[in-house]
N, C-alpha and C positions, 0 to 999 in steps of 0.2 A: 901692526894694524888693525883698526876697529873695523869689524866686517856689519855692523848692524844687526846681530844676530841677538841683543839683549832687548828687551823693550819691557815697558811697563806692563803689571798684568791688568791694569784697568784698560790699556791701549789696545790689548789683544780680546777681551771680554766684552761682551753686548752691553751695556749699560742698563740698569731696571731703571725704570722711571717711576716718580713716584711725584705725589701732591702735597700740596701745605699750604699757608698763609703767612703773607710775609707782618713777620712780628713787628721788624723796624726797617728803615732806610734811610741813611744819609746821605741826602742826593750832592752835598757839597762835599765830602769825603770820597762818594761812590761805593760804599758798603753798608750792608746790614745784616740781617737775620730771619731766618724761614723757619716755622715752626713745622714738620713735618704731619702729616695725619697719622701716620703709624707710631710716633713715639712723640713723647713729651720730653725733648729737648731742642734746641737753637739749633740752627746750622749757617753757618757763615755764606755768606754770598757778595760776589763782587759785580759792579756794572757790567765788566767785559766778558761776564758770562751770562748776560740776558741777549735774548734773541730776539730782537725790537729794531728798527727803521728808527735812524735820529738820535735825538736824547735818550738814553739809555736809563730810565730808573723805576724805582718799583714804590709803589705806595700803600703805608701800613694795611692791611685786611684784606689785599689784595689775592685771589685765588691762583695759586703757580702751579708748573710741572716742571721736576726738576732731575737731576741724575745726581748722584753722591759721589765723591771722589776723596781720596785721604792725600794730602799734603804734609810737610813737618810741621805745621802748628794744627793737624787736626784733619776732621769732617769738613767738604767744604761742597756749596752747591754748584753744579754746572750745567751747561746746557738749559737754562731758566727760561721756559715761557711762560708769558702771562696768559691765564685762564680767562679773566674777566676785567672790565676796564675802573674797575669802581674806583 
C-alpha cells in the first residue's frame, strides 16, 4: 500500500522565482517560450501555467516572473506571472 511518503523534490523545496522575456507564444496552440534574464536559452511555457484571470496568453516581449521545473522533456516555466501588460 502506498503511504504517500515519496514526493517530487521540487514539491518539497521552495521554488526560486526568476524573470525573463516572452520570446514567442502561439495563442492557438497554447504554448511558447521564455528567455530567462539569467541565461541565454529558451524555456517552454504552457498557457496552464500562466497566473491570470480570463483568457491566458502571453505576448512577445512581455516581462514575466516564473519558476523552473523539470519534466520528461526538459525544463519548463511554471507559476508564470505577467509583470507588464505590453
